C-alpha positions as YAML, in Angstrom:
chain: A
units: angstrom
residues:
- id: 1
  name: MET
  ca: [-4.44, 20.29, 15.00]
- id: 2
  name: PHE
  ca: [-5.90, 19.24, 11.64]
- id: 3
  name: SER
  ca: [-5.03, 21.58, 8.80]
- id: 4
  name: GLU
  ca: [-7.29, 21.85, 5.79]
- id: 5
  name: ARG
  ca: [-6.63, 19.48, 2.92]
- id: 6
  name: LYS
  ca: [-7.57, 20.18, -0.68]
- id: 7
  name: PRO
  ca: [-8.94, 17.96, -3.47]
- id: 8
  name: ALA
  ca: [-6.48, 16.35, -5.85]
- id: 9
  name: ASP
  ca: [-5.05, 18.76, -8.43]
- id: 10
  name: ALA
  ca: [-2.82, 18.09, -11.46]
- id: 11
  name: LEU
  ca: [0.28, 17.66, -9.26]
- id: 12
  name: ALA
  ca: [-1.45, 15.14, -6.97]
- id: 13
  name: VAL
  ca: [-2.91, 13.20, -9.90]
- id: 14
  name: SER
  ca: [0.42, 12.94, -11.72]
- id: 15
  name: MET
  ca: [2.23, 11.94, -8.52]
- id: 16
  name: MET
  ca: [-0.35, 9.27, -7.70]
- id: 17
  name: ILE
  ca: [-0.07, 7.75, -11.18]
- id: 18
  name: VAL
  ca: [3.71, 7.54, -10.83]
- id: 19
  name: LEU
  ca: [3.38, 6.07, -7.32]
- id: 20
  name: CYS
  ca: [0.91, 3.44, -8.52]
- id: 21
  name: MET
  ca: [3.31, 2.49, -11.30]
- id: 22
  name: CYS
  ca: [6.04, 2.02, -8.68]
- id: 23
  name: TRP
  ca: [3.72, -0.06, -6.49]
- id: 24
  name: GLY
  ca: [2.57, -2.11, -9.48]
- id: 25
  name: PHE
  ca: [6.14, -2.85, -10.54]
- id: 26
  name: GLN
  ca: [6.87, -3.92, -6.97]
- id: 27
  name: GLN
  ca: [4.65, -6.97, -7.62]
- id: 28
  name: ILE
  ca: [7.20, -8.07, -10.22]
- id: 29
  name: THR
  ca: [10.18, -7.54, -7.91]
- id: 30
  name: ILE
  ca: [8.48, -9.47, -5.10]
- id: 31
  name: LYS
  ca: [8.03, -12.45, -7.43]
- id: 32
  name: VAL
  ca: [11.69, -12.26, -8.45]
- id: 33
  name: ALA
  ca: [13.01, -11.84, -4.89]
- id: 34
  name: THR
  ca: [10.90, -14.69, -3.47]
- id: 35
  name: ALA
  ca: [13.27, -17.10, -5.23]
- id: 36
  name: GLY
  ca: [16.02, -16.04, -2.81]
- id: 37
  name: ILE
  ca: [14.34, -14.55, 0.27]
- id: 38
  name: SER
  ca: [11.25, -15.65, 2.17]
- id: 39
  name: PRO
  ca: [8.30, -13.24, 1.84]
- id: 40
  name: ILE
  ca: [8.01, -11.83, 5.38]
- id: 41
  name: MET
  ca: [11.80, -11.60, 5.73]
- id: 42
  name: GLN
  ca: [11.85, -9.86, 2.36]
- id: 43
  name: ALA
  ca: [9.43, -7.23, 3.69]
- id: 44
  name: GLY
  ca: [11.58, -6.86, 6.82]
- id: 45
  name: ILE
  ca: [14.79, -6.36, 4.82]
- id: 46
  name: ARG
  ca: [12.94, -3.83, 2.67]
- id: 47
  name: SER
  ca: [12.04, -1.84, 5.78]
- id: 48
  name: ILE
  ca: [15.61, -2.06, 7.12]
- id: 49
  name: ILE
  ca: [17.02, -0.70, 3.85]
- id: 50
  name: ALA
  ca: [14.41, 2.05, 3.69]
- id: 51
  name: THR
  ca: [15.00, 3.06, 7.33]
- id: 52
  name: ALA
  ca: [18.73, 3.39, 6.70]
- id: 53
  name: VAL
  ca: [18.15, 5.52, 3.58]
- id: 54
  name: LEU
  ca: [15.62, 7.64, 5.48]
- id: 55
  name: LEU
  ca: [18.11, 8.35, 8.27]
- id: 56
  name: VAL
  ca: [20.70, 9.44, 5.69]
- id: 57
  name: TRP
  ca: [18.05, 11.69, 4.11]
- id: 58
  name: VAL
  ca: [17.22, 13.20, 7.50]
- id: 59
  name: ARG
  ca: [20.90, 13.87, 8.21]
- id: 60
  name: LEU
  ca: [21.57, 15.47, 4.83]
- id: 61
  name: ARG
  ca: [18.42, 17.60, 4.94]
- id: 62
  name: ARG
  ca: [18.82, 18.37, 8.66]
- id: 63
  name: ILE
  ca: [15.21, 17.41, 9.29]
- id: 64
  name: PRO
  ca: [14.21, 17.31, 13.01]
- id: 65
  name: LEU
  ca: [13.05, 13.77, 13.67]
- id: 66
  name: PHE
  ca: [13.31, 13.02, 17.36]
- id: 67
  name: GLY
  ca: [11.76, 16.10, 18.95]
- id: 68
  name: ARG
  ca: [8.86, 15.60, 21.35]
- id: 69
  name: ASP
  ca: [5.54, 16.40, 19.69]
- id: 70
  name: GLY
  ca: [3.14, 13.94, 21.32]
- id: 71
  name: THR
  ca: [3.14, 11.52, 18.36]
- id: 72
  name: LEU
  ca: [5.26, 8.68, 19.79]
- id: 73
  name: ALA
  ca: [2.40, 6.51, 21.08]
- id: 74
  name: VAL
  ca: [0.22, 6.82, 18.00]
- id: 75
  name: GLY
  ca: [3.33, 6.47, 15.81]
- id: 76
  name: MET
  ca: [4.13, 3.15, 17.48]
- id: 77
  name: VAL
  ca: [0.58, 1.99, 16.79]
- id: 78
  name: ALA
  ca: [0.91, 3.03, 13.13]
- id: 79
  name: GLY
  ca: [4.19, 1.12, 12.87]
- id: 80
  name: ALA
  ca: [2.66, -2.02, 14.39]
- id: 81
  name: LEU
  ca: [-0.33, -1.82, 12.02]
- id: 82
  name: PHE
  ca: [2.00, -1.32, 9.05]
- id: 83
  name: ALA
  ca: [4.04, -4.39, 9.99]
- id: 84
  name: GLY
  ca: [0.93, -6.44, 10.70]
- id: 85
  name: GLU
  ca: [-0.44, -5.69, 7.23]
- id: 86
  name: PHE
  ca: [2.48, -7.45, 5.55]
- id: 87
  name: VAL
  ca: [2.43, -10.38, 7.98]
- id: 88
  name: PHE
  ca: [-1.20, -11.07, 7.13]
- id: 89
  name: ILE
  ca: [-0.61, -10.63, 3.38]
- id: 90
  name: TYR
  ca: [2.30, -13.04, 3.17]
- id: 91
  name: THR
  ca: [0.88, -15.54, 5.64]
- id: 92
  name: GLY
  ca: [-2.43, -15.42, 3.81]
- id: 93
  name: LEU
  ca: [-0.76, -16.27, 0.51]
- id: 94
  name: VAL
  ca: [0.03, -19.69, 1.95]
- id: 95
  name: HIS
  ca: [-3.72, -20.39, 2.13]
- id: 96
  name: THR
  ca: [-5.12, -18.61, -0.92]
- id: 97
  name: THR
  ca: [-4.17, -17.57, -4.45]
- id: 98
  name: ALA
  ca: [-2.39, -14.34, -5.36]
- id: 99
  name: SER
  ca: [-5.40, -13.19, -7.41]
- id: 100
  name: ARG
  ca: [-7.80, -13.64, -4.53]
- id: 101
  name: MET
  ca: [-5.38, -11.89, -2.19]
- id: 102
  name: VAL
  ca: [-5.14, -8.87, -4.53]
- id: 103
  name: VAL
  ca: [-8.93, -8.51, -4.63]
- id: 104
  name: PHE
  ca: [-9.27, -8.68, -0.85]
- id: 105
  name: ILE
  ca: [-6.32, -6.36, -0.19]
- id: 106
  name: TYR
  ca: [-7.86, -3.73, -2.44]
- id: 107
  name: LEU
  ca: [-10.84, -3.51, -0.16]
- id: 108
  name: ALA
  ca: [-8.47, -1.12, 1.63]
- id: 109
  name: PRO
  ca: [-9.48, 2.07, -0.26]
- id: 110
  name: CYS
  ca: [-13.12, 1.22, 0.50]
- id: 111
  name: PHE
  ca: [-12.31, 0.74, 4.19]
- id: 112
  name: THR
  ca: [-10.25, 3.94, 4.13]
- id: 113
  name: ALA
  ca: [-13.13, 5.99, 2.74]
- id: 114
  name: LEU
  ca: [-15.47, 4.47, 5.31]
- id: 115
  name: GLY
  ca: [-13.11, 5.15, 8.23]
- id: 116
  name: LEU
  ca: [-12.48, 8.73, 7.12]
- id: 117
  name: GLN
  ca: [-16.25, 9.20, 6.80]
- id: 118
  name: TRP
  ca: [-16.57, 8.39, 10.51]
- id: 119
  name: PHE
  ca: [-13.50, 10.05, 11.98]
- id: 120
  name: VAL
  ca: [-12.63, 13.00, 9.72]
- id: 121
  name: PRO
  ca: [-15.69, 15.09, 8.78]
- id: 122
  name: GLY
  ca: [-13.87, 16.99, 6.03]
- id: 123
  name: GLU
  ca: [-13.17, 13.71, 4.20]
- id: 124
  name: ARG
  ca: [-16.79, 12.62, 3.74]
- id: 125
  name: LEU
  ca: [-17.85, 11.43, 0.30]
- id: 126
  name: ASN
  ca: [-21.21, 12.00, -1.36]
- id: 127
  name: ALA
  ca: [-23.30, 9.32, -3.08]
- id: 128
  name: GLY
  ca: [-21.69, 9.90, -6.48]
- id: 129
  name: GLN
  ca: [-18.20, 9.60, -5.03]
- id: 130
  name: TRP
  ca: [-19.11, 6.38, -3.21]
- id: 131
  name: THR
  ca: [-20.33, 5.06, -6.56]
- id: 132
  name: GLY
  ca: [-16.86, 5.82, -7.92]
- id: 133
  name: VAL
  ca: [-15.19, 3.87, -5.10]
- id: 134
  name: VAL
  ca: [-17.43, 0.87, -5.78]
- id: 135
  name: LEU
  ca: [-16.81, 1.06, -9.56]
- id: 136
  name: ALA
  ca: [-13.04, 1.17, -9.06]
- id: 137
  name: PHE
  ca: [-13.16, -1.84, -6.73]
- id: 138
  name: LEU
  ca: [-15.30, -3.76, -9.22]
- id: 139
  name: GLY
  ca: [-12.64, -2.98, -11.82]
- id: 140
  name: VAL
  ca: [-10.02, -4.75, -9.69]
- id: 141
  name: VAL
  ca: [-12.39, -7.70, -9.19]
- id: 142
  name: LEU
  ca: [-12.91, -7.93, -12.96]
- id: 143
  name: ALA
  ca: [-9.17, -7.73, -13.68]
- id: 144
  name: PHE
  ca: [-8.46, -10.71, -11.43]
- id: 145
  name: ALA
  ca: [-11.70, -12.63, -11.97]
- id: 146
  name: ASP
  ca: [-10.06, -15.53, -13.85]
- id: 147
  name: GLY
  ca: [-7.46, -16.25, -11.18]
- id: 148
  name: PHE
  ca: [-9.99, -15.54, -8.43]
- id: 149
  name: SER
  ca: [-12.20, -18.42, -9.52]
- id: 150
  name: THR
  ca: [-9.52, -21.07, -10.05]
- id: 151
  name: ALA
  ca: [-8.60, -21.71, -6.44]
- id: 152
  name: LYS
  ca: [-8.63, -25.33, -5.25]
- id: 153
  name: GLY
  ca: [-9.66, -26.33, -1.76]
- id: 154
  name: SER
  ca: [-10.60, -24.03, 1.08]
- id: 155
  name: THR
  ca: [-9.22, -20.49, 0.86]
- id: 156
  name: LEU
  ca: [-11.23, -19.13, 3.79]
- id: 157
  name: ILE
  ca: [-8.25, -18.49, 6.08]
- id: 158
  name: GLY
  ca: [-6.17, -16.82, 3.37]
- id: 159
  name: ASP
  ca: [-9.12, -14.72, 2.20]
- id: 160
  name: ALA
  ca: [-9.82, -13.62, 5.77]
- id: 161
  name: PHE
  ca: [-6.15, -12.64, 6.19]
- id: 162
  name: GLY
  ca: [-6.45, -10.54, 3.02]
- id: 163
  name: VAL
  ca: [-9.44, -8.69, 4.47]
- id: 164
  name: ILE
  ca: [-7.56, -8.12, 7.75]
- id: 165
  name: ALA
  ca: [-4.54, -6.80, 5.81]
- id: 166
  name: ALA
  ca: [-6.84, -4.41, 3.94]
- id: 167
  name: ALA
  ca: [-8.33, -3.21, 7.23]
- id: 168
  name: LEU
  ca: [-4.84, -2.63, 8.66]
- id: 169
  name: TRP
  ca: [-3.77, -0.69, 5.55]
- id: 170
  name: ALA
  ca: [-6.88, 1.48, 5.84]
- id: 171
  name: ALA
  ca: [-6.38, 1.90, 9.59]
- id: 172
  name: VAL
  ca: [-2.91, 3.38, 9.03]
- id: 173
  name: THR
  ca: [-4.27, 6.02, 6.65]
- id: 174
  name: VAL
  ca: [-7.19, 6.89, 8.93]
- id: 175
  name: LEU
  ca: [-4.86, 7.04, 11.94]
- id: 176
  name: ILE
  ca: [-2.61, 9.49, 10.13]
- id: 177
  name: ARG
  ca: [-5.54, 11.79, 9.32]
- id: 178
  name: ALA
  ca: [-7.47, 11.52, 12.58]
- id: 179
  name: THR
  ca: [-4.71, 11.83, 15.21]
- id: 180
  name: ARG
  ca: [-1.69, 13.98, 16.05]
- id: 181
  name: LEU
  ca: [0.11, 12.41, 13.11]
- id: 182
  name: ALA
  ca: [-1.99, 14.72, 10.92]
- id: 183
  name: SER
  ca: [0.28, 17.57, 11.98]
- id: 184
  name: ALA
  ca: [3.54, 15.58, 11.87]
- id: 185
  name: SER
  ca: [5.92, 15.77, 8.93]
- id: 186
  name: ALA
  ca: [5.80, 13.11, 6.22]
- id: 187
  name: THR
  ca: [9.35, 12.10, 7.18]
- id: 188
  name: LYS
  ca: [8.47, 11.43, 10.81]
- id: 189
  name: THR
  ca: [5.29, 9.56, 9.89]
- id: 190
  name: LEU
  ca: [7.27, 7.32, 7.57]
- id: 191
  name: PHE
  ca: [10.02, 6.79, 10.15]
- id: 192
  name: TYR
  ca: [7.54, 5.40, 12.67]
- id: 193
  name: GLN
  ca: [6.27, 2.82, 10.19]
- id: 194
  name: LEU
  ca: [9.59, 1.83, 8.68]
- id: 195
  name: GLY
  ca: [11.42, 1.75, 12.00]
- id: 196
  name: PHE
  ca: [8.93, -0.44, 13.82]
- id: 197
  name: SER
  ca: [8.36, -2.73, 10.83]
- id: 198
  name: ALA
  ca: [12.15, -3.13, 10.47]
- id: 199
  name: LEU
  ca: [12.16, -4.50, 14.02]
- id: 200
  name: LEU
  ca: [8.94, -6.53, 13.92]
- id: 201
  name: LEU
  ca: [8.96, -8.16, 10.48]
- id: 202
  name: PRO
  ca: [12.23, -10.14, 10.84]
- id: 203
  name: LEU
  ca: [10.94, -11.42, 14.19]
- id: 204
  name: ALA
  ca: [7.64, -12.36, 12.56]
- id: 205
  name: SER
  ca: [9.57, -14.22, 9.86]
- id: 206
  name: LEU
  ca: [11.44, -16.26, 12.48]
- id: 207
  name: PHE
  ca: [8.21, -16.93, 14.38]
- id: 208
  name: ALA
  ca: [6.53, -18.12, 11.16]
- id: 209
  name: GLY
  ca: [9.36, -20.58, 10.57]
- id: 210
  name: GLU
  ca: [10.47, -19.08, 7.26]
- id: 211
  name: PRO
  ca: [13.87, -20.17, 5.92]
- id: 212
  name: GLY
  ca: [14.81, -16.49, 5.55]
- id: 213
  name: ILE
  ca: [17.61, -15.69, 3.12]
- id: 214
  name: ILE
  ca: [18.07, -18.60, 0.72]
- id: 215
  name: ALA
  ca: [20.11, -17.31, -2.22]
- id: 216
  name: LEU
  ca: [21.31, -13.77, -2.96]
- id: 217
  name: THR
  ca: [21.54, -13.63, -6.74]
- id: 218
  name: PRO
  ca: [22.03, -10.26, -8.50]
- id: 219
  name: LYS
  ca: [18.34, -10.25, -9.51]
- id: 220
  name: VAL
  ca: [17.20, -10.92, -5.96]
- id: 221
  name: VAL
  ca: [19.45, -8.19, -4.54]
- id: 222
  name: ALA
  ca: [18.34, -5.67, -7.18]
- id: 223
  name: SER
  ca: [14.68, -6.50, -6.50]
- id: 224
  name: VAL
  ca: [15.03, -5.97, -2.74]
- id: 225
  name: ILE
  ca: [16.97, -2.72, -3.24]
- id: 226
  name: TYR
  ca: [14.18, -1.47, -5.51]
- id: 227
  name: GLN
  ca: [11.61, -2.33, -2.86]
- id: 228
  name: GLY
  ca: [13.61, -0.65, -0.12]
- id: 229
  name: VAL
  ca: [14.85, 2.52, -1.85]
- id: 230
  name: ILE
  ca: [12.24, 3.27, -4.50]
- id: 231
  name: VAL
  ca: [9.07, 1.89, -2.90]
- id: 232
  name: ALA
  ca: [9.44, 1.89, 0.89]
- id: 233
  name: PHE
  ca: [11.52, 5.09, 1.06]
- id: 234
  name: ALA
  ca: [10.85, 7.34, -1.94]
- id: 235
  name: SER
  ca: [7.29, 6.41, -2.88]
- id: 236
  name: TYR
  ca: [6.01, 6.16, 0.70]
- id: 237
  name: LEU
  ca: [7.63, 9.47, 1.59]
- id: 238
  name: ALA
  ca: [5.85, 11.05, -1.39]
- id: 239
  name: TRP
  ca: [2.59, 9.37, -0.35]
- id: 240
  name: PHE
  ca: [2.74, 10.71, 3.20]
- id: 241
  name: TRP
  ca: [3.68, 14.15, 1.86]
- id: 242
  name: LEU
  ca: [0.52, 14.04, -0.26]
- id: 243
  name: LEU
  ca: [-1.51, 13.12, 2.82]
- id: 244
  name: THR
  ca: [-0.33, 16.32, 4.53]
- id: 245
  name: ARG
  ca: [-1.78, 18.45, 1.71]
- id: 246
  name: TYR
  ca: [-4.64, 16.61, -0.01]
- id: 247
  name: LEU
  ca: [-7.84, 14.82, 0.98]
- id: 248
  name: ALA
  ca: [-6.92, 11.22, 1.73]
- id: 249
  name: SER
  ca: [-10.26, 9.84, 0.52]
- id: 250
  name: ARG
  ca: [-9.63, 11.36, -2.92]
- id: 251
  name: LEU
  ca: [-6.08, 10.01, -3.08]
- id: 252
  name: ALA
  ca: [-6.87, 6.50, -1.82]
- id: 253
  name: VAL
  ca: [-9.01, 5.64, -4.84]
- id: 254
  name: PHE
  ca: [-5.96, 6.05, -7.11]
- id: 255
  name: SER
  ca: [-4.39, 3.02, -5.45]
- id: 256
  name: PHE
  ca: [-6.78, 0.82, -7.45]
- id: 257
  name: LEU
  ca: [-4.44, 1.56, -10.37]
- id: 258
  name: ALA
  ca: [-1.52, -0.25, -8.71]
- id: 259
  name: PRO
  ca: [-2.69, -3.85, -9.32]
- id: 260
  name: LEU
  ca: [-3.58, -2.94, -12.91]
- id: 261
  name: PHE
  ca: [-0.06, -1.62, -13.47]
- id: 262
  name: GLY
  ca: [1.18, -4.85, -11.88]
- id: 263
  name: VAL
  ca: [-0.74, -6.90, -14.45]
- id: 264
  name: ALA
  ca: [0.55, -4.69, -17.28]
- id: 265
  name: PHE
  ca: [4.17, -5.05, -16.14]
- id: 266
  name: GLY
  ca: [3.68, -8.81, -15.84]
- id: 267
  name: VAL
  ca: [2.49, -8.95, -19.44]
- id: 268
  name: ILE
  ca: [5.33, -6.77, -20.72]
- id: 269
  name: LEU
  ca: [8.23, -8.14, -18.66]
- id: 270
  name: LEU
  ca: [7.24, -11.68, -17.69]
- id: 271
  name: GLY
  ca: [5.19, -12.66, -20.72]
- id: 272
  name: GLU
  ca: [2.10, -13.34, -18.61]
- id: 273
  name: PRO
  ca: [-1.22, -13.66, -20.49]
- id: 274
  name: LEU
  ca: [-3.52, -10.64, -20.72]
- id: 275
  name: SER
  ca: [-7.19, -11.42, -20.15]
- id: 276
  name: ALA
  ca: [-9.90, -9.89, -22.31]
- id: 277
  name: ALA
  ca: [-11.47, -8.40, -19.19]
- id: 278
  name: PHE
  ca: [-8.43, -6.25, -18.41]
- id: 279
  name: MET
  ca: [-9.44, -3.31, -20.64]
- id: 280
  name: GLY
  ca: [-12.92, -3.27, -19.13]
- id: 281
  name: ALA
  ca: [-11.36, -3.36, -15.67]
- id: 282
  name: ALA
  ca: [-9.13, -0.40, -16.52]
- id: 283
  name: LEU
  ca: [-12.15, 1.58, -17.73]
- id: 284
  name: LEU
  ca: [-14.06, 0.84, -14.52]
- id: 285
  name: VAL
  ca: [-11.13, 1.93, -12.35]
- id: 286
  name: GLY
  ca: [-10.64, 5.07, -14.42]
- id: 287
  name: ALA
  ca: [-14.35, 5.94, -14.22]
- id: 288
  name: GLY
  ca: [-14.30, 5.39, -10.47]
- id: 289
  name: ILE
  ca: [-11.32, 7.70, -10.01]
- id: 290
  name: VAL
  ca: [-13.02, 10.41, -12.08]
- id: 291
  name: LEU
  ca: [-16.26, 10.14, -10.07]
- id: 292
  name: VAL
  ca: [-14.46, 10.38, -6.72]
- id: 293
  name: ASN
  ca: [-12.32, 13.35, -7.76]
- id: 294
  name: ARG
  ca: [-14.73, 15.37, -9.88]
- id: 295
  name: ARG
  ca: [-15.51, 18.82, -8.56]
- id: 296
  name: THR
  ca: [-18.85, 19.19, -6.84]
- id: 297
  name: LYS
  ca: [-20.80, 22.32, -6.00]
...
């Protein structure tokens, strides 16, 4: 059931860098869209848009999507985990700072490597590669150290929600590699997550008492369209395609680049200050990625 995956090559590396740029820029669009749409509802609308685009893609490409292959149950679980991740992220932001949330969310690649170590023997990392994972995570901590330490009051609940969100993110990746979804197409894997999150997230928004859609300005609409079409459809489809061909533990470490790209875009586009620690953080993340993906005998 589980086909062999290979280490990241030049194609995988270049694709992951582009994907992390897309995910980093999404941080900017979320900030812009929050002025007009509540966070959880924003994530739900993103999934609705992406699901619609995915169905058009399936129709144009004549991709079989609804055939029975034994993945429905585990696909539903993956979709619920995917939706739950965003509920915990956005709910957690009410109780903690964005910088603290970023650090806790990016425990996910560490959790992913650990879960793959247990459930997928071919994904196990050696001591040097684990050192790379830790270095990359420390780079994210360093990049957000200033904002991490300026929180006022208790952030325990929000921090805990960030850790839970990271665990859910990791669980989705491990589930895809360790179950029947490993042999499913990237399109079908994405459909499960987008489809179920499109149903669950708007309900979660209502349950959380969010105001929902407040004001649809051109910037807000453009930001949500970017999240739905570029991120949730195109980039996630590319990500799941990569998971069908490459070792997930080697790919996951690249995601540490996403928050660094987010900081860089914030500096360039929003005029946010750049801390002196950022360059050191980038070097740590880069060194970690190299250690995880270097060829071993």
